[in-house]
N, C-alpha and C positions, 0 to 999 in steps of 0.2 A: 817266602814268608813262612815262618814256623807257627806252630799251634798257639803259642803264647801271644804272638803278635795278632793272629787272627782273632783270638778271643778278645783281646784288648780293643781291636778295631770295632767290634760289634758292641762292646760295652760303651764305647764313645758314641756310636750311632744312636744307641738306645737312650743315653743320657741327653743327647741333643734333641732327639725327636722320639719320645716314648711311644707314640701311636701314629706311625706313618700311614698315609693313605694314598691311593691313586689320585691323580689330578683329573681323571676323567669323571664327568658328572653322571651319576646314575642313582636309581633308587631300588631297582630290582635286578636279579641275575640276568634277566633278558636284556634290560637296558644296558648293563655292563657288557654283555656279549656283543651286542650290536656296536657299541661305542668302540670296543677293542677291534672289532672287525673293520670298522671305518678308519681306525688310527694308523693303519699300515701306510708308511710314507706320508704321514700327515702329523700335524702337531695336536696335542691334547686340546689346546686352546681353540684350534680350528674345528675340531670334532665337537667340542662343547657348544660352540656357536650354532652349529647345524642341529644338534640334538635338542638344544634348548627350544627350538621351534618345532622340531618333529615330534618329540615325546608327548607334549600336551595334546597332540592330534592323534598319534598312534604310538603306543608303547607296549603292545602285545603282538605276538606273531599273527594272530587273526586280524588285528586292526591294521597291520601293515599290509597284509594280503588284500584286505578290503580297500586300502588306499590305492593300490595298484603301482606298477612299475614307473609309469610316467610321473605321477605325483611324488613318489618317493625320490625319484631322480632330481626333481626340482628342489627338494629339501636339502639334498646333500651335494648339490652342484658345486659348491665352493671347496669341496674336499678333493684332493688328488685322486685320480683313477676312479672318479665317482660313477662312471657308467658300469664298469666291471663290478664295483662294490655294490651298486644297486641291484644288479642281477644276483649276486651272491646272497645279499640280504633277503631277497624275495625267495630264493631257493631254500635258504636256511629256514625261513619262517614256514615254508611249505612242509619241510621235513619235521620241524618241531610240532606242527599241528598233527601231521599224519602219524608220526612214530612215537611222539613223546607227550601227547595230550596237551600241547601248547606250553609245556614246561621245559626249562633248560636242564639237560641231563647232567648228573654229577660225576660221570666217569669219563676218563680220557678218550677211550675208544669211540664212544658215541659223539663226543664233542668234535673230535678230529674228522668224523665222517661228515660233518656239516660243511657245505660249500664255503670256501674262503677261510675256514678255520684250520690253522696249522697248529703245531705243537706249542709255539709261543702263546698264541691266543688262548688255547686250551689251558695252559699253565696259569695265565692271568686269571681266567674265570674260576678255575679250581681253587686258586689261592685266595683271591679277593672276595669272591661271592660265597664260596663254600668252606673257607678256612683250612684248606689242605696245604701242607708244607711243600709246595712246588717252587720251582725256580724258572721263571720266564726270562730267558737271556735275550735281550734286545741289544742294540748297538751300544747303549750306555753301559750296561752290565758287562758286555764283552770287553769294552775298552777298560773299564775300571778293574776288572778281574785280571787282565793282562798287564796293564800299566803298573798296578800296585804290587803285583806278585801274589795276590790273594788266591787266584785259581787260573793260572795261565793255560791257554790252549789254542790250537790252530783254528778251531771252528766252534760254533755255538754249542754243539752237542757235547764236545769234550769239556767245555767250560761249565755247562750245566751239570754234568756228572761230577766234576771236581767240586763245584760249589755245594752240591748235595752231600758230598763226602766231607768237605773241610769246614763248612759253616757249623759251629756248635748248635746242637739241636734246640737249645732254648731260644736261639735267635732266628731259626729257620723260617718261621711263619712270616716275619716282617723283613727278612733280609732282602727280598726282591725289591720292596719299595725303597729301603734305605739306599741300595746300590744304584737304582735308577735316579733317584733324586740327587745323589752325590755326583753322578756322571752328568746330569743335566745342568746343575748349578755350580759345581765346584771343579770336578775333574773333567773339564770340557775338552772336546776333541782337539781344537787348534791351540788354545791357550789355557791350559789348566791353571787354576788359581791356587797353586801350591802354597803361596804366602798366606792364604786365607783358609787353609785346610786343617781340620782337626786330626787328620791322620798323617800329617807330613813326616813325623819322625818314625812311623811304622812302615811307610811306603818304600818300595824298592825302585821307584822311578828315579833314574839318574839325572835327567835334565830338568830338575825342579826349577820353577819360575820364581824370580824375585818379586817383591812387592813393587808395584808401579810407583813412580814419583808422586808424592803427596798422599799416598794411601796410609 
């Protein structure tokens, strides 16, 4: 995909959704951090169901520490890998209290030092909570980047670096959300809805799907 097509792709994304947002429910950087930590191998809908009950009871690092591991585990039991995630959340809260005054740090190094927080989670928090132009490459973004020809790469690190290089700067802040939503609802893994895609004429995907009967 050339520069002109890439630019047009994001012009269309912006026209269709001028202010894209994460589908994870949160009101503070800490709530977002915990929601993203819990979202690994889980759906945003599933995470939101759990945090909708948890956050009114405990939505600060100290409050979760006061809640304790057993109580926290009960709140997130419906989420995949909940036992490991509960331990990571508790350890993360401990570090936030001890090292950062209970606040979520705004730099990558400090975020990635937190238990259960990898590069992708750090990128989401930096982008969504703190407005930094980062690119959190999940399975949706990886698929869309390769399938469309936007930023093909063999692994998430390569795709991330290509996206940071290729996405026009004026779109970089929101590109993460546009690409995730596009992969989640249109450019799906098994049956991409090419017939319902605003980027179909720009996309390099050869096996474009036709509209189903009656559509």
